[in-house]
N, C-alpha and C positions, 0 to 999 in steps of 0.2 A: 503493499499500500504505499510507503513513503516514496516508492518511485513514481507514482503517479505525477508527483510534482514536476518531474522534467517536462510532463505536459503542461498541466495546469498554470506552471508562473509563465512560460513564454506566452501561453493563450491568453492571460489576462492582459499584458501589455500590449496584444492584439486586437482586444476589446471582443475575444470569443469567451471570455469568463462568465455570462449570462447565459450564454449557450450551453456551457458545460454545468454551470452550478444549477439552473432551473430545469435544463433539459435532461440532465443525466444525476447528479449529485443529490441535489434535493428529493427526487421521486424515491432513492433508493433510501435515504434517510429517513425521509417520513416512513417507510415501510418498517425499517428498522427500530426507529424509536417506538412506532405502534408495539412493536412486538418487546422492546428490551427496557424502554423508557428514556433513551437517549441514542446518538448516532454519531460516529465519529466522522460520517460524512457530510455533517454540517460544518465541519471545521476545515477542511481539504483546501477549500479557495478562498474561504473569510477570513483565515488567520492573518492579522495586520503586522506579524512578526519579520517577516522577510522583508516588507516595506521599510518598516522602521530602522531595521539595521542598515539598510542602505541608507537612507536620509541622515541617520546619526553619521556614517561614514563620511558623508560630504560635509556636514557640519564640523567634524574634526579635521579631514584631510581636505577638503575640497578646496576651490579658488573662486574668486570672483563671485557673480550673480547666484551661481548653485551653492555656494557656501552660505550666501548672504540669506537667500531663500529658505534654505531648508530647514530652519527652526520653525517658520510658518507652515512650513509643508508637513512637519511632522505633526502639529496641532490638527490640522485639517485630517490627515491620513488617519492617525492613531486614536484621536480622541473623537473627529468627527465621523470616522468609518468611510471617507471617500477617497477610495484607494488609487483612482485615476490620478493623484495629484503627484505620487512618486514615477509615475510611468515615463515622463520627459527626461528625468535623471538616469533613467535606463537607456533611453533612446539615443541620448547625445554620447553615450559610452558604452554601446551594446555587449561588452564583454560582462558587464554587471548583471548581465540575466543570469551567469553562473552563481553570482552572490543570491541571487532571488529562489534559484533552483537549491542550493544548498540550504538557504534558512530554510525553505519548505520541506525537504527531506527531514532536516533535524526535527523541524517542529512537529511534522506527522509522525515519524519515529517516537517522539515523546510522546504523542498521543496516545499510540498504539501500546507503548509499553505500560503506562500508569492506566489505560483504560477511560481516556477522557471521550468526553462526548457531550452533545447539546442536546436540547429536548425539541429544538426547532431552528430553521433558519435565521440567522441574526441578520438584522437588517437596519441600517447599514452595516457593514462591518468592522465597527469601532470596539474598542477594549469593552466600553460600556454594554454594548449588545450583547457580545460574548459572556460576560459575568452575567447577564440578565436570563441568557437562556441555559445557563448551566445549569445542573440537576443539582438538587440540595446534596451536600457534601462532595461535589464534583466542580466546584470552583479551582482548588488548587492545582488538579491534572491541567486543566484548560490554562491557568496563566503559565503553569511551567512551561507548556509545549510554545506559547506564545514568546516566552522570555528564551528559550534555547534557539528559537527559529530566529530571532532578533540578533543574539550573540553570534551565531552563525553566519549569518548575511552580514554582519558588519565585520567580522574578520575578515571574511574573505574580498568584501567591497572595499576595505582599507588596503588590502594587499593591491588591490587591482587599480584603486586610484593612486597610489604611491608610484605605479610603473607607469602611469600615463601621462604623455605631454599636458602642460597646461594649455586650456582650451581656452578662448576668450569668452565675453558674455554673451555674444551672441548665438553661441552654440544653444544656450538655454532655450534660448527665444525660438531658433529653429527647430528645436526637437518638441517643443511645445506646439508647433504648427504642424509637425509631423504627425503628431498625436492626434491633433485633432482632425488632420486628414484622414487617419485610420477610424477614426469614432464616425465622420462622417457629419460633425458638426460642432460647434465652437464649444469649448469645454466651459462649465459654471466656474471652475475653479481656477483654470489655467492661469489666470491673470495673476495669480499670485507669483507664478515664475517669472513675471516680466517688471522690472523694476520702475516704481513711478513714485515721484516725488510727492510728499503731502505738506499742507501748509507752506504753498511756496511763496517766498518773498524776493526772490532775487532770480532772475533769466540772464545768461551770459550769451552773446554771439562769439564764436571766437573762430579766427583763421590765422593764416601765418603772420600778417603785420598788424591786425586788429585795426584796420583801416577799410576803406572802399565798399566792396557789397556787403560786408557783415555789418557796417556802419548802416546801410541803408535797409538790410533785413530787420537790424534792431529798431529802426524807425519804425518800418512797417508794423511789427508786432506790437510794438509800444502804441502804435494807433489802435490796433485792434483789441488790447486791453482796455484802451480808454473807452472806447465804444460799449464794451462788454461791463465797463463798470468796475475793472478790476484795477486794484492799488498794489502793483506788483513793479518793482524795478527793473528794467530792461535795459543792460549796456553792451558794448562789444569791448573787446581786447584782443592782443595776440594770446595764441595758443600757450604760450609758456607762461603767461600771466594771469590764467585763470585764477579768481579768488577762492580761498578754500570754503567761502560761506554759499558757493552760487548752487543753487538748488535744480537747476536745469541748465544743460550746455548745450547749445547748437550749434552745430558744426557741419561742414559739407561730409559727404560720406568718406573720402579719402583721408581726412582728419581725425576721424571720430575714434580708431584706436588711440592716436597720441593723446587726446582729449582724455581720454578715459585713464591714460596713466597719470595726467595732470591732477585730474579729479574725480579720484574712484568712487568718491561717494554720494556723486551728484545723478540724475537721471540724465541720459544722454539722447539727443534727438538728432537723427541724420536726415539732410536735406540734400536736394540735388542740386537746386540753386535757391541762394539767398534772396532773391529778388521775387520769389514766388513760389510756394510751397501750399499745398493743402493742409500741410501739419500744423501750420499757424491758425489756422480756424479750428482744428481739432483740439490743440491745446488751449485755445480761448475758451471754447466750450467747455473741455473738460475741468478747466479751473473755475470756471461759474458755478459748479456743481457743489 
């Protein structure tokens, strides 16, 4: 039974989890639960341990946006039961599917040895839902399997992340978009993986010299903010002089990597042309909310 994770964990990332869980595992679990009062089949796909371990590894050993966004993703995944939040972290580094599989195998093995099971399908697959569906006297066995799965996946993911070349912040966003393509619609939680500044006070346009087109772009955005009733400072500087208190930095696409090095804590917006970009209107509309 533990080897079922070889198929279940990759299937989850490919959004085949509902077909597997509701089409195969749950019917078997319902039948077994009616006979025995609990079933391990309710735990095979819903165990949050493998995803938790991967996100913890990113929080400790990750870089850039993946590291910064992982704590929030842990809350959404482990406490909220929304497993899809960790799928982009695997898609941006496909080798991490080995961590998910290893964690799944470790968790299911622990469930099997301890005789763990649930009385019904936990929905969503959060630690709270698993605890609520544990039979009387069966909570320890369930928690033990979740912990083992998290530890195993964390250890495997840690080794793989240490051996992986550093990726830029855009990789996570690309992986999120890829996940939404697999899902067939926009994810309700994927915006967690894209860094957006809150309580914005200063927007900076940056270019090589800090003059010319960036100054005109700053003027355009300043006028849009004024019309939108936004009291936000907009300025233009040379890329090496981006102030540390900049909340949002706008650059042309070729300069964005350099800007991220200078201002790693800011939100970065890339545009094709300072003199006209639909992103200005999108930004003004977003900051009005």
